[in-house]
C-alpha positions as CSV (number, residue, x, y, z in Angstrom):
1,M,230.2,79.2,100.0
2,R,230.2,82.2,97.6
3,I,226.5,82.5,96.5
4,L,224.9,84.8,94.0
5,H,221.1,85.2,93.9
6,I,219.5,86.9,90.9
7,I,215.9,88.2,90.7
8,T,214.4,90.7,88.3
9,R,212.7,93.1,90.8
10,M,212.6,93.4,94.6
11,V,209.0,94.5,94.7
12,V,206.6,93.5,97.4
13,G,205.7,89.8,96.7
14,G,206.1,86.3,97.8
15,A,209.1,85.4,95.5
16,Q,210.9,88.5,96.7
17,E,210.2,87.9,100.4
18,N,211.4,84.3,100.0
19,T,214.6,85.4,98.3
20,M,215.3,88.1,100.8
21,L,214.9,85.7,103.8
22,T,217.1,83.1,102.1
23,V,219.9,85.7,101.5
24,L,219.8,87.0,105.1
25,A,219.8,83.5,106.6
26,Q,222.7,82.4,104.4
27,Q,224.7,85.5,105.3
28,A,224.0,84.8,109.0
29,A,225.3,81.3,108.5
30,G,228.6,82.7,107.4
31,H,228.4,82.4,103.6
32,E,229.5,85.2,101.2
33,V,226.2,86.2,99.6
34,L,225.2,88.8,97.0
35,L,221.7,89.6,95.7
36,V,221.5,91.0,92.2
37,T,218.3,92.7,91.1
38,G,217.0,94.9,88.4
39,P,215.3,98.3,89.3
40,S,212.7,97.7,92.0
41,L,209.9,99.5,90.2
42,G,206.2,98.7,90.3
43,E,202.9,99.8,91.9
44,E,203.2,96.8,94.2
45,G,205.8,98.7,96.3
46,E,209.5,97.9,96.8
47,L,211.2,95.5,99.2
48,E,214.8,96.5,98.4
49,T,214.9,99.2,101.1
50,R,213.8,96.8,103.8
51,A,216.2,94.1,102.6
52,R,219.2,96.5,102.7
53,A,218.1,97.7,106.2
54,L,218.2,94.1,107.4
55,G,221.7,93.7,106.1
56,A,221.3,92.1,102.7
57,K,224.1,92.9,100.3
58,I,222.5,94.0,97.1
59,R,223.7,95.2,93.6
60,V,221.3,96.7,91.1
61,V,221.8,95.9,87.4
62,P,219.8,98.5,85.4
63,E,219.7,96.2,82.3
64,L,217.9,93.4,84.2
65,V,214.2,94.1,83.5
66,R,211.1,92.0,83.7
67,E,209.8,92.7,80.2
68,L,211.2,90.9,77.1
69,D,213.8,93.3,75.7
70,P,216.4,91.6,73.5
71,V,218.9,94.4,73.6
72,R,218.8,94.9,77.4
73,D,218.6,91.1,78.0
74,L,221.8,90.6,76.1
75,R,223.5,93.4,78.0
76,A,222.2,92.0,81.3
77,T,223.6,88.6,80.4
78,A,227.0,90.1,79.7
79,V,227.0,92.1,82.9
80,L,226.0,89.1,85.0
81,R,228.6,86.8,83.3
82,R,231.3,89.3,84.2
83,L,230.1,89.7,87.7
84,I,229.9,85.9,88.3
85,R,233.5,85.5,87.0
86,E,234.9,88.4,89.0
87,G,233.1,87.1,92.2
88,D,234.2,83.5,91.6
89,Y,230.8,82.3,92.8
90,S,230.4,78.6,93.5
91,V,226.6,78.8,93.4
92,V,224.3,80.9,91.2
93,H,220.7,80.7,92.3
94,T,218.1,82.4,90.1
95,H,214.5,83.3,91.0
96,T,211.4,83.8,88.8
97,S,211.2,83.3,85.0
98,K,212.9,86.2,83.4
99,A,215.9,86.4,85.8
100,G,216.0,82.6,85.6
101,V,216.7,82.7,81.9
102,V,219.2,85.6,81.8
103,G,220.9,84.5,85.0
104,R,221.3,80.9,84.1
105,L,222.7,81.8,80.6
106,A,225.3,84.0,82.3
107,A,226.1,81.4,84.9
108,R,226.6,78.7,82.2
109,A,228.9,81.1,80.2
110,A,230.9,81.7,83.4
111,R,231.1,78.0,84.1
112,T,229.6,78.2,87.5
113,P,229.9,74.9,89.5
114,A,226.3,74.9,90.7
115,I,223.3,76.5,88.9
116,I,220.0,76.4,90.8
117,H,216.7,77.9,89.8
118,T,213.5,78.6,91.7
119,P,210.6,79.7,89.4
120,H,208.3,80.5,92.3
121,G,205.4,79.2,90.4
122,H,205.3,79.3,86.6
123,V,204.0,81.4,83.7
124,F,202.6,78.5,81.7
125,H,199.0,79.6,82.1
126,G,197.1,82.7,83.1
127,Y,199.8,85.3,82.3
128,F,200.3,85.5,78.5
129,G,198.8,84.5,75.2
130,P,199.5,81.2,73.4
131,W,202.7,82.2,71.5
132,K,204.4,83.9,74.5
133,T,203.5,81.0,76.8
134,A,204.9,78.5,74.3
135,L,208.1,80.7,74.1
136,F,208.6,80.6,77.8
137,R,207.9,76.9,78.0
138,E,210.5,76.1,75.3
139,T,213.0,78.5,76.9
140,E,212.5,76.8,80.3
141,R,213.2,73.4,78.7
142,F,216.4,74.7,77.2
143,C,217.7,76.3,80.4
144,A,216.8,73.2,82.4
145,R,219.4,71.3,80.4
146,F,222.3,73.1,82.2
147,T,220.5,73.7,85.5
148,D,221.6,71.4,88.3
149,R,218.5,71.6,90.4
150,L,215.0,73.1,90.0
151,I,213.5,74.0,93.3
152,M,209.7,73.8,93.4
153,L,207.6,75.3,96.2
154,T,205.0,72.5,96.2
155,A,204.5,69.0,94.9
156,N,201.8,70.2,92.6
157,E,204.1,72.8,91.0
158,Q,206.6,70.0,90.5
159,R,204.0,67.7,88.9
160,E,203.0,70.5,86.5
161,H,206.6,71.0,85.4
162,L,207.0,67.3,84.9
163,E,203.8,67.0,82.9
164,L,205.1,69.8,80.6
165,G,208.4,68.0,80.1
166,I,210.5,70.9,81.5
167,A,213.1,68.6,82.9
168,P,213.6,65.0,84.2
169,A,212.4,64.1,87.7
170,R,216.0,63.8,89.0
171,K,216.5,67.5,88.7
172,F,213.5,68.6,90.8
173,V,213.3,69.1,94.6
174,T,210.4,70.5,96.5
175,I,211.1,73.0,99.2
176,H,208.2,75.1,100.7
177,S,208.7,78.9,100.7
178,G,209.7,79.8,104.2
179,V,207.9,82.4,106.3
180,D,209.3,84.4,109.2
181,F,206.7,83.5,111.8
182,S,208.1,85.8,114.4
183,R,206.5,88.8,112.6
184,F,203.1,87.2,113.1
185,E,203.7,86.2,116.7
186,K,204.6,89.8,117.5
187,A,201.4,91.3,116.0
188,G,199.3,92.3,118.9
189,A,196.6,94.7,120.1
190,N,198.5,97.9,119.8
191,G,198.5,98.3,116.1
192,T,195.9,99.2,113.4
193,T,192.4,98.6,114.6
194,R,189.2,98.0,112.6
195,A,188.0,101.5,113.5
196,D,191.2,102.9,111.8
197,L,190.0,101.2,108.6
198,G,186.3,102.3,109.0
199,I,185.2,98.7,109.8
200,P,182.6,98.2,112.5
201,E,183.7,96.2,115.5
202,D,180.9,93.7,115.1
203,A,181.6,93.1,111.4
204,T,182.8,89.8,110.0
205,V,185.9,90.5,108.0
206,I,186.8,88.6,104.9
207,G,190.3,89.5,103.9
208,C,192.7,89.2,101.0
209,V,196.3,90.3,100.8
210,A,197.6,90.3,97.2
211,R,198.9,92.5,94.5
212,L,196.0,94.1,92.6
213,V,196.8,92.4,89.3
214,S,194.6,90.1,87.1
215,I,196.4,86.9,88.0
216,K,195.2,87.2,91.6
217,G,191.6,87.1,90.6
218,H,190.2,90.0,92.6
219,E,187.5,90.5,90.0
220,Y,186.0,87.1,90.9
221,L,186.2,87.7,94.6
222,L,184.4,91.0,94.2
223,R,181.7,89.3,92.0
224,A,181.3,86.7,94.7
225,M,180.5,89.2,97.4
226,P,176.9,90.5,96.6
227,P,175.2,87.2,97.6
228,V,177.4,87.0,100.7
229,L,176.6,90.5,101.7
230,Q,172.9,90.0,101.1
231,R,172.8,87.1,103.5
232,F,175.4,88.6,105.9
233,P,174.9,92.4,105.7
234,K,177.4,93.1,108.5
235,A,180.3,91.4,106.6
236,R,183.1,93.5,105.1
237,L,185.7,92.7,102.4
238,L,189.2,94.0,103.3
239,L,191.6,94.1,100.3
240,V,195.3,94.7,101.2
241,G,197.7,95.5,98.4
242,D,198.2,97.8,95.4
243,G,198.6,97.5,91.7
244,P,197.4,98.6,88.2
245,L,193.9,97.3,88.8
246,T,193.2,99.4,91.9
247,E,190.8,101.9,90.1
248,P,189.2,99.3,87.9
249,L,188.4,97.2,91.0
250,R,187.0,100.2,92.8
251,E,184.8,100.8,89.8
252,L,183.7,97.2,89.8
253,A,182.8,97.4,93.5
254,R,180.7,100.5,92.7
255,T,179.0,98.8,89.8
256,L,178.1,95.8,91.9
257,G,176.7,98.1,94.6
258,I,179.0,97.0,97.3
259,A,181.5,99.8,97.5
260,D,180.5,100.8,101.0
261,R,181.4,97.4,102.3
262,V,184.7,96.9,100.5
263,V,187.8,98.5,102.1
264,F,190.8,99.1,99.8
265,A,193.6,99.3,102.4
266,G,196.4,99.8,99.8
267,L,200.0,98.8,100.2
268,R,200.8,98.2,103.9
269,E,203.8,97.4,106.1
270,D,201.6,96.0,108.9
271,V,200.2,92.9,107.1
272,P,200.5,90.7,110.2
273,Q,198.4,93.1,112.2
274,L,195.8,93.4,109.4
275,L,195.6,89.6,109.2
276,R,194.7,89.6,112.9
277,L,191.7,91.8,112.1
278,M,190.2,89.2,109.7
279,D,187.8,86.4,110.4
280,L,188.3,84.6,107.0
281,F,190.9,84.7,104.3
282,A,190.0,84.5,100.6
283,L,192.3,84.1,97.6
284,A,190.9,83.9,94.1
285,S,194.2,83.5,92.2
286,L,194.1,82.0,88.7
287,N,197.7,80.7,89.1
288,E,199.9,80.5,92.2
289,G,203.2,78.9,92.9
290,M,202.4,78.1,96.5
291,G,200.2,80.9,97.9
292,R,202.7,82.1,100.6
293,V,200.1,84.5,102.0
294,L,197.9,81.4,102.8
295,V,200.7,80.2,105.1
296,E,200.8,83.7,106.7
297,A,197.0,83.5,107.2
298,G,197.4,80.1,108.7
299,A,200.0,81.5,111.1
300,C,197.2,83.9,112.3
301,R,194.8,80.9,112.7
302,L,192.6,82.0,109.8
303,P,190.6,79.5,107.7
304,S,190.9,80.1,104.0
305,V,188.7,79.9,100.9
306,A,191.1,79.6,97.9
307,T,191.2,78.4,94.3
308,R,192.1,74.9,93.4
309,V,195.2,75.9,91.2
310,S,198.8,75.0,91.1
311,G,200.4,74.8,94.6
312,I,197.4,76.0,96.6
313,P,196.0,72.5,97.4
314,D,199.4,71.6,99.0
315,V,198.8,74.5,101.5
316,I,195.1,74.3,102.0
317,E,193.8,70.9,103.0
318,E,190.3,70.6,101.7
319,G,187.7,70.6,104.5
320,V,190.4,70.6,107.2
321,T,192.2,74.0,107.0
322,G,189.9,75.7,104.5
323,L,187.7,75.2,101.4
324,L,188.9,75.0,97.7
325,V,186.9,76.3,94.7
326,D,187.4,76.4,91.0
327,P,189.2,79.5,89.6
328,A,187.1,82.2,87.9
329,S,184.0,80.9,89.7
330,P,182.3,83.7,91.8
331,E,179.4,81.3,92.4
332,Q,181.6,78.7,94.1
333,M,183.5,81.4,96.0
334,S,180.2,82.8,97.3
335,E,179.0,79.4,98.4
336,A,182.2,78.5,100.2
337,L,182.4,81.8,102.0
338,M,178.8,81.5,103.2
339,Q,179.4,78.0,104.4
340,L,182.1,79.2,106.8
341,L,180.2,82.4,107.8
342,E,177.2,80.2,108.7
343,D,179.3,77.9,110.9
344,P,181.7,80.0,113.0
345,E,182.7,77.0,115.1
346,R,183.8,75.1,111.9
347,A,185.7,78.1,110.7
348,R,187.5,78.3,114.1
349,R,188.5,74.6,114.0
350,M,189.8,75.1,110.4
351,G,191.9,78.1,111.6
352,E,193.4,76.1,114.4
353,A,194.2,73.2,112.0
354,A,195.8,75.7,109.6
355,Y,198.1,76.9,112.3
356,R,199.1,73.4,113.2
357,K,199.8,72.6,109.5
358,V,202.0,75.5,108.7
359,V,203.9,76.2,112.0
360,P,206.8,75.3,112.0
361,A,206.8,73.2,108.8
362,F,206.7,76.3,106.5
363,G,209.3,78.2,108.5
364,V,212.4,80.0,107.2
365,E,214.8,77.7,109.1
366,A,213.5,74.6,107.4
367,M,213.6,76.2,104.0
368,V,217.2,77.5,104.3
369,E,218.5,74.2,105.7
370,R,217.1,72.3,102.8
371,I,218.3,74.8,100.2
372,E,221.8,74.5,101.6
373,A,221.6,70.7,101.5
374,V,220.8,71.0,97.8
375,Y,223.8,73.3,97.2
376,Q,226.2,70.9,99.1
377,E,224.9,67.9,97.2
378,V,225.4,69.5,93.8
379,L,228.9,70.8,94.6
380,A,229.9,67.4,96.1
381,K,228.9,65.7,92.8
382,K,230.8,68.2,90.7
383,A,233.9,67.8,92.9
384,R,234.0,64.0,92.3
């Protein structure tokens, strides 16, 4: 097959990692695959260089931007339509909201046989104000009319789309975001140590790997920590990631009086190794397509405390692989963290259960196999 993937930015993030792994696996299977992206700009760090080094064929379209920009959006649609026609692609697969709109409009204009979209979550709550949210919702409903399949990362994400009337049930399919588990199996004792991060060896490390942006809820995780640290003074919070809220979050830690026990590790390439240094994983997101990092934590046998939003309950089994709390609730987050800190054996059992749940069910191989089956099904129907 000739397959074109479209995404707005190849920054460090779950949607981008998912897209990169899909492209590489499809190329390895013998398909002709091109990834189109806009400029990979952002404080989160960029993934484009790594994707190219691994062999992904990438083309940058400068007009393809994340922000709403009518002039550039029209230009991007025209460029993509021409590119699709020239490449004679049988499948156009768009990723994330903005690229999903521009890319699907271009694919429709180019009369692409199969149009597939993976939103990687949604922007229907937690991101924008009421009018912009309503605009995205109506735009998604419009684009769904000429989309052959909508790939959801979790059953909960699919349920939310159905409840909002985005598309009829027959257009949806749920395929978990695949993780390359070999990266986590290779993480060993020769990499970054706790001492390198200024963390005592006898500390209990609560960790979080996420972009430092408001939707990830770091503020509530930080506000949950004072009671935890009062009861467990040797505990440390390790935050891995970067973003526009780095300095505001540092200031909040100082205001809360916990700055000396919070480590801001910044953007890192050795995430698997850093996960190995943690005892518990915490994610306070206000919205999350699946919570891919929770799968990665599970691959490292970590129990998780996470928010009960969107796709997260499909990854974290309440009371079995971790604990779930309401979003924007530091009190519940504190209580859940302390429950696991007070019972290390329970936490260990949850970590083992998390490993058994995600490996190999959330692997890249399973994801790519199911995505290809979707392509083949759509193309077969169009050929009849």
